[in-house]
N, CA and C of each residue as an Amber inpcrd file, in Angstrom:
protein
   552
  17.4560000 -11.8340000   4.0900000  16.2140000 -11.7920000   4.8350000
  15.0850000 -11.3650000   3.8990000  13.9410000 -11.9290000   4.1210000
  12.7770000 -11.6300000   3.3000000  12.0390000 -10.4290000   3.8720000
  11.8500000  -9.4170000   3.0540000  11.0440000  -8.2720000   3.4700000
  10.3460000  -7.7090000   2.2410000   9.1540000  -7.2120000   2.4530000
   8.4020000  -6.6360000   1.3480000   8.8920000  -5.2210000   1.0970000
   8.9060000  -4.8390000  -0.1500000   9.3740000  -3.4970000  -0.5020000
   8.3380000  -2.4480000  -0.1080000   8.7900000  -1.2130000  -0.0380000
   7.8910000  -0.1050000   0.2600000   6.8180000  -0.0040000  -0.8210000
   7.1840000  -0.2670000  -2.0630000   6.2210000  -0.1970000  -3.1590000
   5.1030000  -1.2140000  -2.9600000   5.4520000  -2.4290000  -2.5490000
   4.4320000  -3.4500000  -2.2890000   3.5340000  -3.0000000  -1.1380000
   4.1230000  -2.4580000  -0.0850000   3.3270000  -1.9580000   1.0400000
   2.3700000  -0.8620000   0.6170000   2.8600000   0.0780000  -0.1800000
   2.0060000   1.1490000  -0.6810000   0.8880000   0.5930000  -1.5620000
   1.2030000  -0.3860000  -2.3860000   0.1850000  -0.9750000  -3.2610000
  -0.9140000  -1.6420000  -2.4380000  -0.5340000  -2.3370000  -1.3720000
  -1.5210000  -2.9730000  -0.4930000  -2.4060000  -1.9110000   0.1460000
  -1.7970000  -0.8230000   0.6190000  -2.5770000   0.2580000   1.2300000
  -3.5400000   0.8900000   0.2270000  -3.0500000   1.1650000  -0.9700000
  -3.8980000   1.7860000  -1.9970000  -5.0560000   0.8650000  -2.3660000
  -4.7650000  -0.4090000  -2.5750000  -5.8310000  -1.3560000  -2.9110000
  -6.8170000  -1.5100000  -1.7590000  -6.3160000  -1.4860000  -0.5270000
  -7.2040000  -1.5730000   0.6330000  -8.1560000  -0.3990000   0.7100000
  -7.6490000   0.7990000   0.4560000  -8.4940000   1.9950000   0.4540000
  -9.5340000   1.9060000  -0.6580000  -9.0920000   1.5400000  -1.8580000
 -10.0100000   1.4370000  -3.0050000 -11.0550000   0.3550000  -2.7510000
 -10.6440000  -0.7660000  -2.1670000 -11.5790000  -1.8660000  -1.8830000
 -12.6700000  -1.4370000  -0.9140000 -12.3380000  -0.5490000   0.0170000
 -13.3110000  -0.1310000   1.0230000 -14.4600000   0.6830000   0.4320000
 -14.3030000   1.1570000  -0.7820000 -15.3560000   1.9470000  -1.4170000
 -16.3800000   1.0590000  -2.1190000 -16.2610000  -0.2340000  -1.9870000
 -17.2680000  -1.2050000  -2.4540000 -17.6570000  -1.0300000  -3.9170000
 -16.6770000  -0.8620000  -4.7950000 -16.9500000  -0.8030000  -6.2310000
 -17.1400000   0.5820000  -6.8050000 -17.2330000   1.6070000  -5.9510000
 -17.3490000   2.9790000  -6.4570000 -16.0000000   3.4410000  -6.9960000
 -16.0390000   4.3980000  -7.9280000 -14.8080000   4.9870000  -8.4520000
 -14.1600000   5.8190000  -7.3440000 -12.8530000   5.7110000  -7.2200000
 -12.1030000   6.4610000  -6.2170000 -11.0310000   7.2620000  -6.9410000
 -10.9580000   8.5500000  -6.6720000  -9.9530000   9.4090000  -7.2910000
  -8.5890000   9.1740000  -6.6480000  -7.5380000   9.3880000  -7.4200000
  -6.1890000   9.1830000  -6.8780000  -5.9180000  10.1230000  -5.7040000
  -6.4610000  11.3430000  -5.7400000  -6.2190000  12.2490000  -4.6040000
  -6.9400000  11.7680000  -3.3450000  -8.0490000  11.0500000  -3.5000000
  -8.7240000  10.4760000  -2.3350000  -7.8810000   9.3450000  -1.7400000
  -7.3030000   8.5300000  -2.6040000  -6.4320000   7.4500000  -2.1340000
  -5.2090000   8.0520000  -1.4430000  -4.6710000   9.1340000  -1.9970000
  -3.5010000   9.7920000  -1.4160000  -3.8190000  10.3350000  -0.0230000
  -4.9830000  10.9680000   0.1290000  -5.3750000  11.4980000   1.4400000
  -5.5750000  10.3680000   2.4400000  -6.0980000   9.2710000   1.9650000
  -6.3760000   8.1170000   2.8130000  -5.0900000   7.4540000   3.3020000
  -4.1110000   7.3270000   2.4210000  -2.9270000   6.5290000   2.7230000
  -1.6800000   7.3350000   3.0480000  -1.6120000   8.5760000   2.5760000
  -0.4210000   9.3830000   2.7890000   0.7200000   9.0620000   1.8310000
   0.4620000   8.2690000   0.8110000   1.4930000   7.9280000  -0.1740000
   1.7690000   9.1680000  -1.0170000   3.0360000   9.5240000  -1.2460000
   3.3370000  10.6820000  -2.1010000   2.6750000  10.5280000  -3.4800000
   2.0300000  11.6000000  -3.9580000   1.2230000  11.5290000  -5.1770000
   1.9730000  10.9990000  -6.4010000   3.1900000  11.4590000  -6.7070000
   3.8640000  10.9100000  -7.8960000   4.0900000   9.3960000  -7.7930000
   4.4530000   8.9480000  -6.6060000   4.6760000   7.5240000  -6.3690000
   3.3560000   6.7600000  -6.4930000   2.2900000   7.3080000  -5.9090000
   0.9760000   6.6820000  -5.9650000   0.4880000   6.5520000  -7.4030000
   0.6250000   7.6070000  -8.1910000   0.1780000   7.5500000  -9.5920000
   0.8940000   6.4490000 -10.3600000   2.1910000   6.3150000 -10.1110000
   2.9670000   5.2610000 -10.7790000   2.4360000   3.8810000 -10.3790000
   2.1960000   3.6830000  -9.0900000   1.6990000   2.3960000  -8.5970000
   0.3160000   2.1010000  -9.1750000  -0.5790000   3.0990000  -9.1740000
  -1.9240000   2.8990000  -9.7170000  -1.8680000   2.5710000 -11.2040000
  -0.9800000   3.2380000 -11.9360000  -0.8250000   2.9740000 -13.3670000
  -0.3590000   1.5360000 -13.6060000   0.6500000   1.1120000 -12.8650000
   1.1880000  -0.2450000 -13.0240000   0.1170000  -1.2850000 -12.6870000
  -0.6440000  -1.0460000 -11.6110000  -1.6810000  -2.0100000 -11.2270000
  -2.8310000  -2.0160000 -12.2300000  -3.1270000  -0.8740000 -12.8340000
  -4.1630000  -0.8210000 -13.8800000  -3.7110000  -1.5910000 -15.1130000
  -2.4760000  -1.3610000 -15.5020000  -1.9270000  -2.0280000 -16.6850000
  -1.8910000  -3.5480000 -16.4970000  -1.6500000  -3.9950000 -15.2690000
  -1.5660000  -5.4230000 -14.9670000  -2.9310000  -6.0700000 -14.7360000
  -3.9900000  -5.2590000 -14.6610000  -5.3260000  -5.8210000 -14.4990000
  -5.8130000  -5.9720000 -13.0730000  -5.1110000  -5.3940000 -12.1030000
  -5.6070000  -5.4200000 -10.7260000  -6.6310000  -4.3150000 -10.4930000
  -6.4880000  -3.2170000 -11.2160000  -7.4020000  -2.0750000 -11.1190000
  -7.9900000  -1.7570000 -12.4810000  -9.1550000  -1.1340000 -12.4600000
  -9.7340000  -0.5370000 -13.6650000  -9.6540000   0.9660000 -13.4680000
  -9.0330000   1.6390000 -14.4000000  -8.9170000   3.0890000 -14.3290000
  -9.7480000   3.7340000 -15.4150000 -10.4910000   4.7780000 -15.0480000
 -11.3110000   5.5160000 -15.9980000 -10.8860000   6.9710000 -15.9540000
 -10.6210000   7.5380000 -17.1290000 -10.2350000   8.9510000 -17.2040000
 -11.4730000   9.8270000 -17.2900000 -11.2610000  11.1000000 -17.0210000
 -12.3380000  12.0550000 -17.2180000 -13.0040000  12.4890000 -15.9390000
 -14.0500000  13.2760000 -16.1380000 -14.7460000  13.9110000 -15.0170000
 -15.3100000  12.8980000 -14.0220000 -15.8540000  11.8180000 -14.5200000
 -16.4230000  10.8000000 -13.6320000 -15.4820000   9.6050000 -13.5020000
 -14.2040000   9.8630000 -13.6980000 -13.2060000   8.8000000 -13.6740000
 -12.7590000   8.4420000 -12.2780000 -11.7830000   7.5860000 -12.2330000
 -11.2250000   7.1340000 -10.9730000 -10.7680000   5.6960000 -11.1070000
 -10.5750000   5.0620000  -9.9800000 -10.1080000   3.6800000  -9.9530000
 -11.0690000   2.8250000  -9.1530000 -11.1590000   1.5730000  -9.5510000
 -11.8780000   0.5530000  -8.7880000 -11.1560000  -0.7650000  -8.9980000
 -11.3980000  -1.7150000  -8.1200000 -10.7640000  -3.0180000  -8.2670000
 -11.2880000  -3.7020000  -9.5260000 -10.4090000  -4.3780000 -10.2410000
 -10.8020000  -5.0870000 -11.4560000 -11.4960000  -6.4070000 -11.1230000
 -11.2470000  -6.9140000  -9.9410000 -11.9310000  -8.1230000  -9.4710000
 -12.1190000  -7.9970000  -7.9610000 -12.9340000  -8.8370000  -7.3460000
 -13.1900000  -8.6970000  -5.9100000 -11.9110000  -8.7470000  -5.0710000
 -11.9200000  -8.0210000  -3.9510000 -10.7550000  -7.9460000  -3.0610000
 -10.3410000  -9.3240000  -2.5600000 -11.2800000 -10.2250000  -2.4050000
 -10.9380000 -11.5690000  -1.9160000 -10.2480000 -12.4220000  -2.9800000
 -10.1690000 -11.9060000  -4.2180000  -9.4870000 -12.6330000  -5.2980000
  -8.1290000 -12.0280000  -5.6550000  -7.7520000 -10.9270000  -5.0260000
  -6.4480000 -10.2980000  -5.2830000  -5.5300000 -10.6580000  -4.1210000
  -4.4780000 -11.4170000  -4.4220000  -3.5950000 -11.9050000  -3.3670000
  -2.3440000 -11.0450000  -3.2240000  -1.7040000 -11.2090000  -2.0880000
  -0.4490000 -10.5130000  -1.8400000   0.6070000 -10.9400000  -2.8590000
   0.5940000 -12.2040000  -3.2470000   1.5430000 -12.6780000  -4.2550000
   1.2920000 -11.9950000  -5.5980000   0.0120000 -11.7950000  -5.9640000
  -0.3110000 -11.0550000  -7.1980000   0.3090000  -9.6620000  -7.1560000
   0.1250000  -8.9830000  -6.0420000   0.6210000  -7.6100000  -5.8940000
   2.1470000  -7.5860000  -5.9470000   2.7670000  -8.5260000  -5.2440000
   4.2280000  -8.5940000  -5.2310000   4.7780000  -8.7990000  -6.6400000
   4.1180000  -9.6200000  -7.4130000   4.5890000  -9.8810000  -8.7790000
   4.3520000  -8.6940000  -9.7050000   3.2950000  -7.9310000  -9.4580000
   2.9730000  -6.7930000 -10.3270000   3.8500000  -5.5800000 -10.0160000
   3.9300000  -5.1830000  -8.7610000   4.6630000  -3.9540000  -8.4330000
   6.0650000  -4.2010000  -7.9020000   6.3290000  -5.4290000  -7.4780000
   7.6760000  -5.7670000  -7.0220000   8.4480000  -6.2880000  -8.2130000
   9.2090000  -7.3180000  -7.9710000   9.8750000  -7.9550000  -9.1000000
   9.2040000  -9.2950000  -9.3740000   9.6000000  -9.9630000 -10.4430000
   8.9590000 -11.2250000 -10.8010000   9.1020000 -12.2790000  -9.7100000
  10.2070000 -12.2770000  -9.0270000  10.4570000 -13.2500000  -7.9710000
  10.6310000 -12.5090000  -6.6500000   9.5290000 -12.2580000  -5.9370000
   9.6220000 -11.4780000  -4.7070000  10.4000000 -12.1730000  -3.5970000
  10.5140000 -13.4810000  -3.6870000  11.2250000 -14.2450000  -2.6800000
  12.5530000 -14.6700000  -3.2930000  13.6770000 -14.4030000  -2.6320000
  14.9700000 -14.7200000  -3.2420000  15.0850000 -16.1910000  -3.6280000
  15.7340000 -16.4330000  -4.7530000  15.9200000 -17.7880000  -5.2550000
  16.8870000 -18.5650000  -4.3660000  17.8610000 -17.8610000  -3.8070000
  18.8610000 -18.4760000  -2.9320000  18.7800000 -17.8040000  -1.5640000
  18.6800000 -18.5980000  -0.5230000  18.6000000 -18.0520000   0.8300000
  19.8450000 -17.2390000   1.1770000  20.9860000 -17.6790000   0.6910000
  22.2400000 -16.9710000   0.9430000  22.4930000 -15.8740000  -0.0780000
  21.6130000 -15.8030000  -1.0780000  21.7030000 -14.8340000  -2.1730000
  23.0530000 -14.8910000  -2.8870000  23.5150000 -16.1110000  -3.1110000
  24.7540000 -16.3230000  -3.8500000  24.4610000 -16.2430000  -5.3430000
  25.2260000 -15.4640000  -6.0920000  24.9350000 -15.2800000  -7.5180000
  25.0380000 -16.5550000  -8.3510000  25.8910000 -17.4890000  -7.9870000
  26.0710000 -18.7010000  -8.7910000  25.1720000 -19.8540000  -8.3890000
  24.3430000 -19.6750000  -7.3800000  23.4850000 -20.7560000  -6.8970000
  22.3860000 -21.0590000  -7.9110000  22.2810000 -22.3300000  -8.3090000
  21.2370000 -22.7750000  -9.2390000  21.0130000 -24.2620000  -9.0130000
  20.0790000 -24.8410000  -9.7490000  19.8470000 -26.2800000  -9.6240000
  21.0830000 -27.0750000 -10.0420000  21.8280000 -26.5470000 -11.0240000
  23.0300000 -27.2300000 -11.5070000  24.1980000 -27.0860000 -10.5300000
  24.3350000 -25.9080000  -9.9230000  25.4130000 -25.6490000  -8.9570000
  24.7980000 -25.1080000  -7.6670000  24.1860000 -25.9910000  -6.8720000
  23.4710000 -25.5340000  -5.6780000  24.4000000 -25.1720000  -4.5200000
  23.9300000 -24.2140000  -3.7280000  24.6170000 -23.8960000  -2.4750000
  24.1820000 -24.9410000  -1.4380000  24.8040000 -24.9780000  -0.2660000
  24.4470000 -25.9970000   0.7260000  22.9890000 -25.9520000   1.2060000
  22.3360000 -24.7970000   1.0890000  20.9580000 -24.6690000   1.5900000
  19.8980000 -24.7230000   0.4930000  20.2920000 -24.9760000  -0.7340000
  19.3740000 -24.9030000  -1.8840000  18.1450000 -25.8070000  -1.7210000
  18.3440000 -27.0720000  -1.4060000  17.2250000 -28.0140000  -1.2780000
  16.2420000 -27.5860000  -0.2030000  16.7800000 -27.2310000   0.9640000
  15.9400000 -26.7520000   2.0590000  15.1710000 -25.5030000   1.6380000
  15.8750000 -24.5270000   1.0400000  15.2610000 -23.2490000   0.7160000
  14.1860000 -23.3840000  -0.3510000  14.3500000 -24.2500000  -1.3210000
  13.3330000 -24.4080000  -2.3660000  12.0060000 -24.8700000  -1.7600000
  12.0740000 -25.7710000  -0.7830000  10.8490000 -26.2400000  -0.1090000
  10.2090000 -25.1080000   0.6980000  11.0480000 -24.3790000   1.4380000
  10.5330000 -23.2730000   2.2530000   9.9890000 -22.1450000   1.3760000
  10.6570000 -21.8790000   0.2940000  10.2220000 -20.8350000  -0.6460000
   8.8310000 -21.1560000  -1.2000000   8.6130000 -22.4120000  -1.5330000
   7.2990000 -22.8360000  -2.0340000   6.2200000 -22.6390000  -0.9650000
   6.5620000 -22.9180000   0.2940000   5.6060000 -22.7200000   1.3910000
   5.2750000 -21.2360000   1.5610000   6.3020000 -20.3930000   1.4770000
   6.0960000 -18.9470000   1.6230000   5.2150000 -18.4210000   0.4970000
   5.5020000 -18.8240000  -0.7310000   4.6760000 -18.3950000  -1.8680000
   3.2390000 -18.8680000  -1.6970000   3.0550000 -20.0890000  -1.1900000
   1.7010000 -20.6040000  -0.9610000   0.9650000 -19.7450000   0.0690000
   1.6730000 -19.3320000   1.1230000   1.0540000 -18.4540000   2.1360000
   0.6650000 -17.1110000   1.5240000   1.5850000 -16.5020000   0.7600000
   1.2920000 -15.2140000   0.1300000   0.1520000 -15.3250000  -0.8780000
  -0.0200000 -16.4840000  -1.4670000  -1.1030000 -16.6530000  -2.4410000
  -2.4540000 -16.8290000  -1.7540000  -2.4470000 -16.9970000  -0.4320000
  -3.7050000 -17.1390000   0.3140000  -4.1160000 -15.8540000   1.0240000
  -3.1870000 -14.9220000   1.1890000  -3.5060000 -13.6470000   1.8450000
  -4.0740000 -12.7130000   0.7840000  -5.2960000 -12.2540000   0.9980000
  -5.9520000 -11.3940000   0.0120000  -6.0290000  -9.9580000   0.5100000
  -6.3830000  -9.0740000  -0.4030000  -6.5970000  -7.6700000  -0.0270000
  -7.7090000  -7.5920000   1.0120000  -8.7330000  -8.3980000   0.8510000
  -9.8260000  -8.4030000   1.8230000  -9.3050000  -8.7750000   3.2100000
  -8.3610000  -9.7180000   3.2840000  -7.7860000 -10.1420000   4.5660000
  -6.7950000  -9.1260000   5.1180000  -5.9140000  -8.6540000   4.2560000
  -4.7490000  -7.8920000   4.7000000  -4.9750000  -6.4070000   4.8640000
  -5.8120000  -5.8100000   4.0440000  -5.8640000  -4.3470000   4.0010000
  -6.2170000  -3.7270000   5.3390000  -7.1900000  -4.2600000   6.0220000
  -7.6170000  -3.6520000   7.2770000  -6.5270000  -3.7020000   8.3380000
  -5.8950000  -4.8520000   8.4980000  -4.8710000  -4.9580000   9.5390000
  -3.6130000  -4.1830000   9.1780000  -3.2080000  -4.1980000   7.9060000
  -2.0090000  -3.4640000   7.4930000  -2.2410000  -1.9720000   7.6140000
  -3.3900000  -1.5010000   7.1490000  -3.6850000  -0.0710000   7.1960000
  -3.7460000   0.4100000   8.6330000  -4.4640000  -0.2880000   9.4970000
  -4.6010000   0.2010000  10.8580000  -3.2990000   0.0840000  11.6380000
  -2.4620000  -0.8900000  11.3240000  -1.1900000  -1.0170000  12.0290000
  -0.2450000   0.1250000  11.6820000  -0.2730000   0.5790000  10.4390000
   0.6950000   1.6010000  10.0130000   0.1490000   3.0140000  10.1670000
  -1.1150000   3.2220000   9.8290000  -1.6340000   4.5900000   9.7590000
  -2.7750000   4.8880000  10.7190000  -3.2130000   3.9800000  11.5100000
  -4.3670000   4.2380000  12.3450000  -5.6420000   4.0480000  11.5370000
  -6.7750000   4.3900000  12.1280000  -8.0520000   4.2190000  11.4290000
  -8.1570000   5.2080000  10.2750000  -8.6100000   4.7200000   9.1360000
  -8.7590000   5.5750000   7.9620000 -10.2370000   5.8250000   7.7190000
 -10.6450000   7.0780000   7.7120000 -12.0590000   7.3820000   7.5760000
 -12.5190000   7.4390000   6.1360000 -11.6180000   7.2390000   5.1810000
 -12.0670000   7.2140000   3.7880000 -12.8700000   5.9560000   3.5300000
 -12.6880000   4.9970000   4.3680000 -13.3500000   3.7250000   4.1760000
 -14.7520000   3.8410000   4.7640000 -15.7680000   4.0120000   3.9110000
 -17.1060000   4.3190000   4.4050000 -17.7870000   3.1180000   5.0370000
 -18.5920000   3.3600000   6.0840000 -19.4200000   2.2830000   6.6080000
 -20.4120000   1.8480000   5.5300000 -20.9470000   0.6510000   5.6640000
 -21.8430000   0.1110000   4.6410000 -23.0740000   0.9740000   4.3930000
 -23.5300000   1.6970000   5.4080000 -24.7690000   2.4580000   5.2600000
 -24.5500000   3.9240000   4.8840000 -23.3210000   4.3270000   4.5860000
 -23.0530000   5.7260000   4.2670000 -22.4300000   5.8860000   2.8960000
 -22.5820000   7.0850000   2.3510000 -21.9420000   7.4340000   1.0890000
 -20.4690000   7.6930000   1.3560000 -19.5730000   7.2310000   0.4690000
 -18.1480000   7.4750000   0.6800000 -17.8260000   8.9590000   0.7670000
 -16.9350000   9.3050000   1.6640000 -16.4760000  10.6760000   1.8460000
 -15.0010000  10.7430000   1.4690000 -14.4820000  11.9380000   1.1750000
 -13.0510000  12.0460000   0.8770000 -12.2130000  11.4740000   2.0200000
 -11.0960000  10.8620000   1.6620000 -10.2380000  10.1950000   2.6430000
  -9.5090000  11.1910000   3.5250000  -9.3130000  10.8170000   4.7640000
  -8.4330000  11.5540000   5.6620000  -8.0290000  10.5950000   6.7740000
  -6.8490000  10.7500000   7.2660000  -6.3310000   9.8570000   8.2940000
  -6.6650000  10.4200000   9.6660000  -7.0820000   9.5470000  10.5690000
  -7.3700000   9.9530000  11.9450000  -6.2500000   9.5100000  12.8730000
  -5.0470000   9.4910000  12.3790000  -3.9430000   9.0610000  13.2240000
  -3.5370000  10.1910000  14.1550000  -3.0740000   9.8550000  15.3380000
  -2.5860000  10.9060000  16.2220000  -1.2990000  11.4820000  15.6520000
  -1.0740000  12.7770000  15.8890000   0.1400000  13.3890000  15.3500000
   1.3510000  12.8570000  16.1050000   2.4590000  12.7520000  15.3980000
   3.6880000  12.2590000  16.0180000   4.2870000  13.3590000  16.8670000
   5.2370000  13.0170000  17.6880000   5.8890000  14.0070000  18.5420000
   6.5090000  15.1250000  17.7360000   7.1340000  14.7910000  16.6120000
   7.7840000  15.7920000  15.7680000   6.7470000  16.7760000  15.2150000
   5.5830000  16.2440000  14.7610000   4.5280000  17.1110000  14.2360000
   3.9740000  18.0050000  15.3410000   3.7420000  17.4190000  16.5160000
   3.1880000  18.1860000  17.6280000   4.1530000  19.2910000  18.0480000
   5.4510000  18.9770000  18.1060000   6.4530000  19.9740000  18.4760000
   6.4780000  21.1120000  17.4650000   6.3990000  20.7710000  16.1790000
   6.3930000  21.7780000  15.1210000   5.1730000  22.6880000  15.2500000
   4.0110000  22.0950000  15.5610000   2.7910000  22.8840000  15.7160000
   2.9050000  23.8220000  16.9200000   3.4940000  23.3380000  18.0270000
   3.6650000  24.1690000  19.2210000   4.6280000  25.3220000  18.9440000
   5.7210000  25.0280000  18.2250000   6.7070000  26.0590000  17.8970000
   6.0770000  27.1440000  17.0450000   5.2810000  26.7650000  16.0610000
   4.6080000  27.7340000  15.1970000   3.6480000  28.5920000  16.0070000
   2.8810000  27.9790000  16.8960000   1.9380000  28.7260000  17.7260000
   2.6850000  29.6850000  18.6540000   3.8160000  29.2530000  19.2030000
   4.6070000  30.0930000  20.0960000   5.1550000  31.3060000  19.3480000
   5.6410000  31.0980000  18.1110000   6.1640000  32.1990000  17.2970000
   5.0820000  33.2370000  17.0350000   3.8850000  32.7880000  16.7490000
   2.7900000  33.7120000  16.4560000   2.4760000  34.5820000  17.6640000
   2.5470000  33.9940000  18.8740000   2.2610000  34.7490000  20.0880000
   3.3380000  35.7880000  20.3740000   4.6000000  35.4600000  20.0850000
   5.7040000  36.3560000  20.4300000   5.9680000  37.4230000  19.3850000
   5.4080000  37.3050000  18.1960000   5.6440000  38.3040000  17.1550000
   4.8360000  39.5610000  17.4510000   5.4850000  40.6840000  17.2320000
   4.8060000  41.9690000  17.4420000   3.7960000  42.1830000  16.3250000
   2.6820000  42.8560000  16.6320000   1.7060000  43.1240000  15.5750000
   2.3030000  44.0400000  14.5130000   1.8990000  43.8680000  13.3020000
   2.4030000  44.6840000  12.1900000   1.7610000  46.0600000  12.2120000
   2.5620000  47.0550000  11.8440000   2.0490000  48.4230000  11.7680000
   1.6160000  48.7090000  10.3550000   0.6120000  49.5290000  10.2170000
   0.1210000  49.9040000   8.8880000   0.6430000  51.2300000   8.4780000
């Protein structure tokens, strides 16, 4: 079955957050606050995308990241090839190790045509198209993405807390109420 890796998903989210800043430098900690991607993982992804030419990274006090080209020119297929593997779509639908043009499996001819169609679709989906819907579907509205008339602010997620988070917060509040005051 075809599924995108977590790394590809994180890369799309990071690029979507960076794209929303309209060319301004964005710090990695701002992207982390915006997306919730663990910082070590995020740094690795940003480094790989910078090295591949999807991002421009600047070190130093006024450093940060920005897209190396417009969001409408960075495709999902580009991202998959940079942070995923060279062939994001399996060569064989059945994933048989010996399947090749010389020794094809029964579905090889069909799958090669479908694979080309899938790659063509991924080459048409851009960060400009995908980032907003992917980000809002997974994390809710992200306020790091500034409106056109405002200065960018540090990222933070406005997602509602999950049941587990809410329960943890209630338990902590309950413990504080039941604890006896400390004596001096």
